[in-house]
MIFI-200420 format. One line per 3 residues: number of its first residue (from 1); their letters; for each residue x, y negated, z of C-alpha. Coordinates in pm, 1 decimal, padded with zeros to 6 digits. Layout:
NUM = a = X Y Z ~ ...
% end
This chain:
1 = xxx = 00188.2 00904.7 03084.7 ~ 00101.8 01018.9 02730.7 ~ 00387.4 01109.3 02501.1
4 = xxx = 00467.5 00897.5 02198.6 ~ 00472.2 01025.8 01842.9 ~ 00693.7 00885.7 01569.9
7 = xxx = 00446.7 00753.3 01314.0 ~ 00662.4 00556.5 01070.0 ~ 01019.2 00479.4 00974.7
10 = xxx = 01167.6 00229.5 00733.0 ~ 01507.3 00139.1 00602.6 ~ 01638.3 -00190.1 00731.8
13 = xxx = 01785.2 -00267.8 00393.0 ~ 01425.7 -00313.7 00273.7 ~ 01279.2 -00505.7 00569.7
16 = xxx = 01441.1 -00755.7 00804.4 ~ 01324.2 -00867.7 01149.1 ~ 01155.9 -01203.7 01198.9
19 = xxx = 01347.0 -01412.5 01452.0 ~ 01159.9 -01652.5 01676.9 ~ 01305.1 -01855.4 01962.7
22 = xxx = 01641.5 -01691.0 01901.9 ~ 01517.5 -01333.3 01930.7 ~ 01371.7 -01073.6 01695.5
25 = xxx = 01002.7 -01063.2 01778.4 ~ 00981.3 -00683.0 01781.6 ~ 01190.8 -00701.0 02100.6
28 = xxx = 00890.8 -00862.2 02269.6 ~ 00663.8 -00559.3 02224.6 ~ 00612.4 -00507.2 02598.9
31 = xxx = 00537.4 -00875.0 02663.6 ~ 00301.1 -00890.1 02366.8 ~ 00108.7 -00573.4 02444.8
34 = xxx = 00082.6 -00654.9 02815.5 ~ -00081.6 -00987.3 02737.6 ~ -00313.2 -00833.0 02479.2
37 = xxx = -00408.9 -00546.6 02711.6 ~ -00493.7 -00791.5 02992.9 ~ -00722.9 -00998.0 02770.4
40 = xxx = -00853.8 -00764.3 02499.3 ~ -00803.9 -00410.0 02632.1 ~ -00611.6 -00096.1 02544.1
43 = xxx = -00731.9 -00050.9 02188.1 ~ -00612.7 -00397.5 02085.2 ~ -00276.5 -00348.9 02259.9
46 = xxx = -00228.8 -00006.8 02098.6 ~ -00270.1 -00168.4 01756.2 ~ 00098.3 -00265.2 01778.6
49 = xxx = 00310.0 00048.4 01740.0 ~ 00618.4 00064.8 01962.8 ~ 00930.3 -00028.3 01761.5
52 = xxx = 01262.5 00147.0 01806.0 ~ 01547.7 -00032.7 01635.6 ~ 01903.2 00021.1 01751.7
55 = xxx = 02171.8 -00244.9 01718.8 ~ 02366.7 00003.1 01505.4 ~ 02066.7 00044.0 01277.0
58 = xxx = 02047.1 -00333.3 01234.1 ~ 02417.3 -00364.2 01159.3 ~ 02426.7 -00067.1 00921.3
61 = xxx = 02085.2 -00135.2 00767.1 ~ 01984.4 00214.3 00873.8 ~ 01631.1 00316.8 00976.3
64 = xxx = 01391.0 00171.9 01229.0 ~ 01111.3 00381.0 01378.8 ~ 00768.3 00306.3 01525.0
67 = xxx = 00585.8 00516.7 01783.1 ~ 00230.4 00552.3 01907.1 ~ 00074.9 00717.3 02210.1
70 = xxx = -00265.9 00749.0 02041.3 ~ -00191.8 00835.8 01677.2 ~ -00062.8 01188.4 01625.2
73 = xxx = -00086.0 01258.4 01249.2 ~ -00138.5 00921.6 01083.9 ~ -00133.5 00834.7 00715.8
76 = xxx = -00086.9 00495.5 00550.8 ~ -00410.4 00301.4 00501.9 ~ -00344.5 00288.1 00126.8
79 = xxx = -00345.0 00668.5 00101.1 ~ -00701.5 00697.8 00233.2 ~ -00983.4 00773.9 -00013.0
82 = xxx = -01171.2 00457.7 -00120.4 ~ -01470.4 00525.2 00108.5 ~ -01245.3 00566.8 00412.1
85 = xxx = -01047.2 00257.5 00314.5 ~ -01367.2 00052.5 00315.0 ~ -01482.6 00180.6 00654.0
88 = xxx = -01139.1 00158.9 00815.6 ~ -01071.1 -00174.4 00646.1 ~ -01375.6 -00323.6 00818.0
91 = xxx = -01248.7 -00205.7 01156.7 ~ -00895.5 -00329.5 01087.7 ~ -01032.1 -00666.2 00972.2
94 = xxx = -01236.6 -00695.5 01291.8 ~ -00929.5 -00613.4 01502.6 ~ -00716.2 -00865.9 01314.9
97 = xxx = -00985.9 -01132.6 01355.0 ~ -01008.3 -01064.6 01729.0 ~ -00629.6 -01083.9 01767.5
100 = xxx = -00604.7 -01399.6 01556.3 ~ -00881.7 -01562.3 01758.6 ~ -00703.8 -01472.3 02081.9
103 = xxx = -00374.6 -01610.1 01944.5 ~ -00543.5 -01933.2 01843.4 ~ -00707.6 -01969.0 02185.0
106 = xxx = -00362.1 -01936.7 02341.8 ~ -00216.0 -02193.4 02102.7 ~ -00498.1 -02433.5 02187.3
109 = xxx = -00387.1 -02441.0 02552.0 ~ -00147.5 -02732.3 02496.1 ~ -00094.0 -02779.8 02870.3
112 = xxx = 00034.7 -02421.4 02911.7 ~ 00370.5 -02373.3 02740.2 ~ 00378.5 -01996.8 02803.2
115 = xxx = 00031.1 -01945.4 02653.8 ~ 00125.9 -02158.8 02353.9 ~ 00439.5 -01949.0 02295.9
118 = xxx = 00243.8 -01624.4 02332.1 ~ -00006.5 -01746.0 02073.9 ~ 00272.5 -01826.9 01829.5
121 = xxx = 00437.9 -01491.1 01895.4 ~ 00114.3 -01303.6 01834.2 ~ 00048.2 -01482.3 01505.3
124 = xxx = 00398.6 -01392.9 01386.8 ~ 00354.6 -01032.5 01498.7 ~ 00039.5 -00999.2 01290.6
127 = xxx = 00239.4 -01057.3 00974.4 ~ 00334.1 -00729.9 00811.7 ~ 00495.0 -00635.9 00479.5
130 = xxx = 00191.1 -00460.6 00325.0 ~ -00120.6 -00249.7 00382.7 ~ 00109.7 00054.6 00375.5
133 = xxx = 00210.3 -00058.7 00724.0 ~ -00128.3 00011.0 00875.2 ~ -00125.6 00372.2 00988.7
136 = xxx = -00455.4 00555.6 01035.1 ~ -00545.1 00870.6 01227.6 ~ -00919.4 00935.9 01224.7
139 = xxx = -01088.4 00631.5 01372.9 ~ -00765.0 00496.2 01529.3 ~ -00508.7 00278.4 01358.5
142 = xxx = -00184.3 00097.2 01434.3 ~ 00033.3 -00166.4 01278.5 ~ 00394.1 -00070.2 01203.7
145 = xxx = 00679.0 -00287.8 01077.8 ~ 00512.9 -00580.7 01251.2 ~ 00756.5 -00861.8 01305.1
148 = x = 00943.6 -00772.4 00988.1
% end
């Protein structure tokens, strides 16, 4: 199993978790990425960095961290030179469109409550505070602070 690299951290006095169905959505990382991996593959699943938020960190408004198995020395999207932002932005936009389309297809399955919930969860997970929360390492990228 590849090792994970810490790629981002943020103070929880600046961002707060989104709660859905009584639970912070970042706690559903495994469920979310498993479903995405089954339907869209590894690259789409790896778009969601692994969150690490302790209960103490939440209570004390300390720091949360995000990890990736594929990014090793990432930088925020907004720190890329303009040419790289354009090229990477096109790839990120395509990934977001694919994920949004998948989420909508799940939400359209009105007879399948679990699929409907997964679609809603995915749409919430795609919300992120800013473009600074897209981390880039070469031609790979990941979303951090998702669900916040």
